[in-house]
C-alpha positions as CSV (number, residue, x, y, z in Angstrom):
1,M,67.5,-29.3,13.6
2,V,66.9,-29.0,9.9
3,L,63.4,-30.4,10.2
4,G,62.6,-27.8,12.8
5,V,63.8,-25.0,10.6
6,R,61.8,-26.4,7.6
7,R,58.7,-26.6,9.8
8,W,59.0,-22.9,10.8
9,L,59.6,-21.9,7.2
10,V,56.5,-23.8,6.0
11,A,54.4,-22.2,8.8
12,L,55.7,-18.8,7.9
13,L,54.9,-19.3,4.2
14,V,51.4,-20.5,5.1
15,G,50.8,-17.5,7.3
16,V,51.9,-15.1,4.6
17,L,49.7,-16.8,2.1
18,V,46.7,-16.6,4.4
19,L,47.3,-12.9,5.1
20,L,47.6,-12.2,1.4
21,A,44.3,-14.0,0.7
22,V,42.5,-12.1,3.5
23,V,43.5,-8.6,2.5
24,P,40.9,-7.0,0.2
25,A,42.0,-5.4,-3.1
26,A,41.6,-1.7,-3.6
27,E,38.7,-1.0,-5.9
28,A,38.4,2.4,-7.5
29,G,35.3,2.9,-9.6
30,L,35.8,4.5,-13.0
31,K,32.5,6.4,-13.0
32,D,32.4,7.7,-9.4
33,D,34.5,9.9,-7.1
34,R,35.0,7.3,-4.4
35,Y,38.4,5.8,-3.7
36,D,39.7,5.1,-0.3
37,G,40.8,1.5,-0.8
38,N,43.7,0.3,1.2
39,I,45.5,3.6,1.3
40,F,46.2,5.9,4.2
41,A,44.3,9.1,3.3
42,L,45.3,12.4,4.9
43,Y,42.3,14.6,5.7
44,A,43.0,18.1,7.0
45,G,40.6,20.9,7.5
46,N,38.2,21.1,4.5
47,G,40.5,19.1,2.3
48,S,43.3,21.6,2.4
49,L,46.8,20.9,3.6
50,V,48.6,23.2,6.1
51,P,51.3,25.3,4.4
52,P,54.9,24.5,5.5
53,R,56.8,26.7,7.9
54,V,60.1,26.3,6.0
55,T,60.9,25.9,2.3
56,L,61.6,22.5,0.8
57,A,65.3,23.4,0.3
58,D,65.7,24.3,3.9
59,A,63.9,21.1,5.0
60,L,66.1,18.9,2.9
61,G,69.2,20.7,4.1
62,R,68.6,19.6,7.7
63,P,69.9,16.0,8.0
64,D,68.9,15.9,11.7
65,R,65.1,16.0,10.9
66,A,62.8,13.9,8.7
67,T,61.0,15.6,5.8
68,V,57.6,14.5,4.8
69,L,56.6,15.4,1.2
70,V,52.9,15.1,0.4
71,L,51.6,15.2,-3.1
72,Y,47.9,16.0,-3.2
73,L,46.1,14.6,-6.2
74,D,42.4,15.4,-6.8
75,D,40.4,12.2,-6.9
76,S,37.7,13.0,-9.4
77,Q,36.1,11.1,-12.3
78,D,38.1,13.2,-14.8
79,C,41.4,12.1,-13.3
80,K,40.8,8.3,-13.6
């Protein structure tokens, strides 16, 4: 029984290490305006986000609904 558990733990550890070795690192160039590494980018319209229908205080005051807060940072060479 213990040998079977140990075998599964070793297999799980090897699997995690293989996945970590395969995932590419995010690379942001210091002298360009390109960065879409391994992030989930939100593109809407022409780069603008849709304004909310309710205020942040109203949204946080409703425990029955989830609130998504998006902070938009400009990705330009001056910001890096």
